[in-house]
C-alpha positions as CSV (number, residue, x, y, z in Angstrom):
1,X,78.8,178.1,149.4
2,X,81.2,175.4,148.2
3,X,84.0,176.9,150.1
4,X,82.2,177.0,153.5
5,X,80.7,173.4,152.6
6,X,84.5,172.0,152.3
7,X,85.6,173.2,155.6
8,X,82.5,171.8,157.0
9,X,83.2,168.4,155.4
10,X,86.7,168.5,156.8
11,X,85.5,169.2,160.2
12,X,82.6,166.3,159.8
13,X,85.1,163.8,159.3
14,X,85.5,163.7,163.2
15,X,81.7,163.4,163.5
16,X,79.2,160.7,163.2
17,X,77.4,160.8,159.9
18,X,77.6,164.4,159.1
19,X,76.4,165.0,155.7
20,X,76.4,168.3,153.7
21,X,74.5,169.3,150.4
22,X,74.7,172.4,148.3
23,X,71.8,174.6,147.6
24,X,73.4,176.2,144.5
25,X,72.5,177.0,140.9
26,X,72.9,173.8,138.9
27,X,72.1,171.3,141.6
28,X,68.8,169.7,141.1
29,X,66.6,168.0,143.4
30,X,63.4,165.9,143.1
31,X,60.3,168.2,144.2
32,X,58.8,166.9,147.7
33,X,61.6,164.6,148.3
34,X,62.8,165.7,151.7
35,X,66.7,166.1,152.1
36,X,68.5,163.5,154.3
37,X,71.7,165.8,154.5
38,X,71.7,167.4,158.2
39,X,73.5,170.6,156.6
40,X,72.3,172.7,153.7
41,X,74.8,175.4,152.2
42,X,73.4,177.6,149.6
43,X,72.8,180.9,148.0
44,X,69.4,182.9,148.9
45,X,67.8,182.3,145.5
46,X,68.4,178.7,145.5
47,X,67.7,178.1,149.0
48,X,64.7,179.8,148.7
49,X,63.3,177.8,145.7
50,X,64.3,174.5,147.8
51,X,62.3,175.4,150.6
52,X,59.1,177.1,149.2
53,X,58.8,175.9,145.7
54,X,60.6,172.5,145.5
55,X,59.5,171.7,149.5
56,X,62.9,169.4,150.2
57,X,63.9,171.4,153.2
58,X,61.7,170.4,156.3
59,X,61.6,173.9,157.7
60,X,60.4,172.9,161.3
61,X,63.3,171.0,161.8
62,X,65.8,173.6,161.3
63,X,67.6,174.5,164.8
64,X,70.3,176.9,163.2
65,X,70.4,179.5,160.7
66,X,73.2,181.1,159.5
67,X,73.6,184.0,157.4
68,X,77.0,184.8,156.2
69,X,78.2,188.1,154.5
70,X,75.0,189.5,156.3
71,X,75.5,193.2,155.5
72,X,75.3,192.2,151.6
73,X,72.4,189.7,152.4
74,X,70.5,192.4,154.2
75,X,71.5,195.6,152.1
76,X,70.9,194.2,148.5
77,X,67.2,194.4,147.8
78,X,67.0,190.8,146.3
79,X,69.1,189.2,149.0
80,X,67.1,190.9,151.7
81,X,63.8,189.7,150.5
82,X,65.1,186.0,150.1
83,X,66.9,186.0,153.1
84,X,64.1,187.2,155.3
85,X,61.3,185.2,153.9
86,X,63.5,182.2,154.9
87,X,64.2,183.6,158.2
88,X,60.4,184.4,159.0
89,X,59.4,180.6,158.3
90,X,61.8,179.5,160.8
91,X,60.4,177.7,164.1
92,X,60.8,179.6,167.2
93,X,63.8,178.7,169.1
94,X,66.0,178.3,166.1
95,X,69.2,180.0,166.5
96,X,70.4,182.5,164.4
97,X,73.9,183.7,163.7
98,X,74.9,186.7,161.4
99,X,78.7,186.9,160.1
100,X,80.3,189.9,158.6
101,X,83.6,191.6,158.5
102,X,81.7,194.9,158.1
103,X,78.1,196.5,159.1
104,X,76.6,199.6,158.0
105,X,74.8,201.4,160.5
106,X,71.5,201.0,158.6
107,X,71.8,197.3,158.1
108,X,72.9,196.7,161.8
109,X,69.4,198.2,162.8
110,X,67.7,196.1,160.6
111,X,69.4,193.0,161.7
112,X,68.5,193.9,165.2
113,X,64.8,193.8,164.1
114,X,65.2,190.0,162.9
115,X,67.4,188.8,165.9
116,X,66.0,189.2,169.3
117,X,68.1,189.7,172.2
118,X,71.5,189.2,170.5
119,X,74.7,188.6,171.7
120,X,77.1,190.9,169.8
121,X,80.8,190.7,169.2
122,X,82.2,193.3,167.0
123,X,85.3,195.7,166.5
124,X,85.1,199.5,166.2
125,X,85.2,200.4,162.6
126,X,88.5,201.9,162.8
127,X,90.0,198.9,164.5
128,X,88.9,196.6,161.3
129,X,91.8,196.9,159.4
130,X,94.6,193.9,160.0
131,X,97.8,195.1,161.7
132,X,99.4,192.1,160.1
133,X,98.9,193.4,156.5
134,X,101.4,196.2,155.5
135,X,99.8,198.8,153.1
136,X,101.9,200.7,150.5
137,X,100.8,203.0,147.6
138,X,102.3,204.2,144.3
139,X,101.5,207.4,142.8
140,X,101.3,207.0,138.7
141,X,100.2,208.9,136.1
142,X,98.3,206.4,134.0
143,X,97.6,202.5,133.7
144,X,100.8,201.9,131.8
145,X,103.0,203.4,134.8
146,X,100.6,201.3,137.1
147,X,101.7,198.3,135.1
148,X,105.6,199.4,135.4
149,X,104.9,199.7,139.4
150,X,103.6,196.1,139.3
151,X,106.7,194.8,137.4
152,X,108.9,196.4,139.8
153,X,107.1,194.6,142.7
154,X,107.6,191.3,141.2
155,X,111.3,192.1,140.5
156,X,111.8,193.3,144.3
157,X,109.8,190.7,146.4
158,X,109.0,186.9,146.5
159,X,105.3,186.7,145.9
160,X,103.6,183.3,146.7
161,X,100.4,184.0,144.9
162,X,98.8,187.4,144.6
163,X,95.4,188.7,143.9
164,X,95.0,192.0,142.0
165,X,91.7,193.9,141.9
166,X,90.6,196.3,138.9
167,X,87.7,198.6,139.0
168,X,86.1,197.3,135.6
169,X,86.5,194.6,133.3
170,X,87.9,196.3,130.8
171,X,90.7,197.2,133.1
172,X,91.0,193.5,134.1
173,X,91.1,192.3,130.5
174,X,94.0,194.7,129.5
175,X,96.0,193.7,132.7
176,X,95.5,190.1,132.2
177,X,96.8,190.4,128.8
178,X,99.7,192.2,129.7
179,X,100.6,189.9,132.5
180,X,100.4,186.7,130.4
181,X,102.6,188.4,127.8
182,X,105.2,188.8,130.4
183,X,105.1,185.0,131.3
184,X,102.7,185.2,134.6
185,X,100.4,182.5,135.0
186,X,97.1,184.5,135.1
187,X,93.4,183.6,135.8
188,X,90.7,186.0,135.4
189,X,87.3,186.1,137.8
190,X,84.6,188.6,136.7
191,X,80.8,188.7,137.3
192,X,80.2,187.5,133.8
193,X,81.2,183.8,134.5
194,X,78.8,181.4,135.5
195,X,78.8,179.8,139.1
196,X,80.3,176.7,138.1
197,X,83.0,178.7,135.9
198,X,83.8,180.8,138.9
199,X,83.9,177.8,141.1
200,X,86.6,176.4,138.8
201,X,88.8,179.4,138.5
202,X,89.0,179.6,142.3
203,X,89.8,175.9,142.8
204,X,92.5,176.1,140.1
205,X,94.0,179.4,141.8
206,X,93.8,177.4,145.2
207,X,95.8,174.7,143.7
208,X,98.4,176.7,142.6
209,X,97.8,176.2,138.6
210,X,97.6,180.0,138.3
211,X,99.8,182.1,140.5
212,X,97.7,185.5,139.8
213,X,94.0,185.7,140.1
214,X,92.8,189.3,138.3
215,X,89.4,190.3,139.5
216,X,86.6,192.8,140.0
217,X,84.7,193.2,143.3
218,X,83.0,189.8,142.6
219,X,86.1,188.2,144.7
220,X,86.6,191.0,147.3
221,X,84.7,189.0,149.7
222,X,84.8,185.5,151.4
223,X,87.7,183.9,149.2
224,X,89.8,182.2,151.3
225,X,93.3,181.1,149.7
226,X,95.9,180.8,152.4
227,X,98.9,181.1,149.8
228,X,97.9,184.5,148.9
229,X,100.8,186.8,150.2
230,X,100.1,189.9,148.2
231,X,96.8,192.0,147.1
232,X,97.3,194.9,144.6
233,X,94.5,197.4,144.1
234,X,95.1,198.5,140.7
235,X,92.3,200.9,141.2
236,X,90.8,201.5,144.5
237,X,87.4,201.0,145.0
238,X,85.1,204.2,144.7
239,X,81.6,204.5,145.2
240,X,79.2,206.9,142.6
241,X,80.5,210.1,144.7
242,X,84.3,208.7,143.7
243,X,84.6,208.5,147.4
244,X,86.5,205.6,148.9
245,X,84.4,202.5,149.8
246,X,86.2,201.4,153.0
247,X,84.2,198.4,153.3
248,X,85.3,196.9,149.8
249,X,88.8,198.2,150.4
250,X,89.0,196.3,153.8
251,X,87.3,193.0,152.3
252,X,90.1,193.2,149.5
253,X,93.2,193.7,151.4
254,X,91.5,190.9,153.9
255,X,92.3,188.4,151.1
256,X,96.0,188.2,152.1
257,X,97.2,188.1,155.9
258,X,94.7,185.0,156.6
259,X,94.6,183.6,159.9
260,X,97.1,185.9,161.3
261,X,100.0,185.4,158.6
262,X,101.9,188.4,157.2
263,X,100.6,190.0,154.2
264,X,101.1,193.0,152.1
265,X,98.8,195.5,150.2
266,X,99.7,197.7,147.2
267,X,97.7,200.5,146.0
268,X,98.1,202.3,142.8
269,X,96.7,205.6,142.5
270,X,96.9,208.8,140.2
271,X,98.1,212.2,141.2
272,X,94.3,213.6,141.2
273,X,93.2,210.5,143.3
274,X,95.9,210.8,146.4
275,X,93.3,212.1,148.6
276,X,92.1,208.5,148.6
277,X,94.9,207.3,150.3
278,X,94.8,209.9,153.0
279,X,91.0,209.0,153.6
280,X,92.1,205.4,154.1
281,X,94.7,206.5,156.8
282,X,92.2,209.0,158.2
283,X,89.6,206.0,158.6
284,X,91.9,203.3,159.8
285,X,93.8,205.8,161.8
286,X,96.7,203.2,163.4
287,X,97.8,201.7,160.1
288,X,99.1,204.3,157.7
289,X,100.1,203.6,153.9
290,X,103.6,204.1,153.1
291,X,104.4,205.6,149.9
292,X,107.0,203.7,147.7
293,X,107.5,205.9,144.8
294,X,105.9,208.7,142.9
295,X,106.1,207.9,139.0
296,X,103.9,211.0,138.3
297,X,107.0,213.3,139.1
298,X,109.6,211.7,137.1
């Protein structure tokens, strides 16, 4: 919400009297005192509270409703209830925009129910991966060999800033300690942090105070840092059936190569999980992953 708001504020400099407020946890409002800002950006839970409990948003005057990361907002049970309740209270004629890099078929069908006669702009699923992001993979025995491969990356190419994704908090903690010992400026972003703490970590990373951001899936979506030239999947994202989560993978590597710039994605896999790389190549047909080395053979 804060990231989107900052962009709107920059654009608003060229408009007369455009003001933005943020419906996020920690921002307090006086119940019943209608907001004067023209744009309200927020998370579903706080937005619901402001609209129906605090009654600081005049629902009758809303002319544009935007649902970002719409697949998550609709597919997640809690977000779905909150978003739909707000949507149903909107006046007739209110324009609705739904944005997402990926849409599951079930979510797509659901979205069609709340947006009448929609204009649809989309890519085919297999075209979603970005051609300006080169994808590579390493085959390793264990996390120590993965870390050795990571060190080789840093010794071989120039990296502006990097985002490294781990599957668990425990793995992220271990990697953060190892990289810090080797002199890297490391920040960590995990689900345990509060909203304020997350915003602070992201802003410090955006300002270049830390060059490496180690995170779990909490940061797979929506974070826009132009200086990120490399994304590393220390562990590939998988679902409960141990199959690759293509949507999360796409969102992860999409943290680099922003706005047409070149980017690189490195994937660390173990010998028994190389099938995950092959599934990536099969799903995103035109953009194969090149193997750099097979440490498991040495």
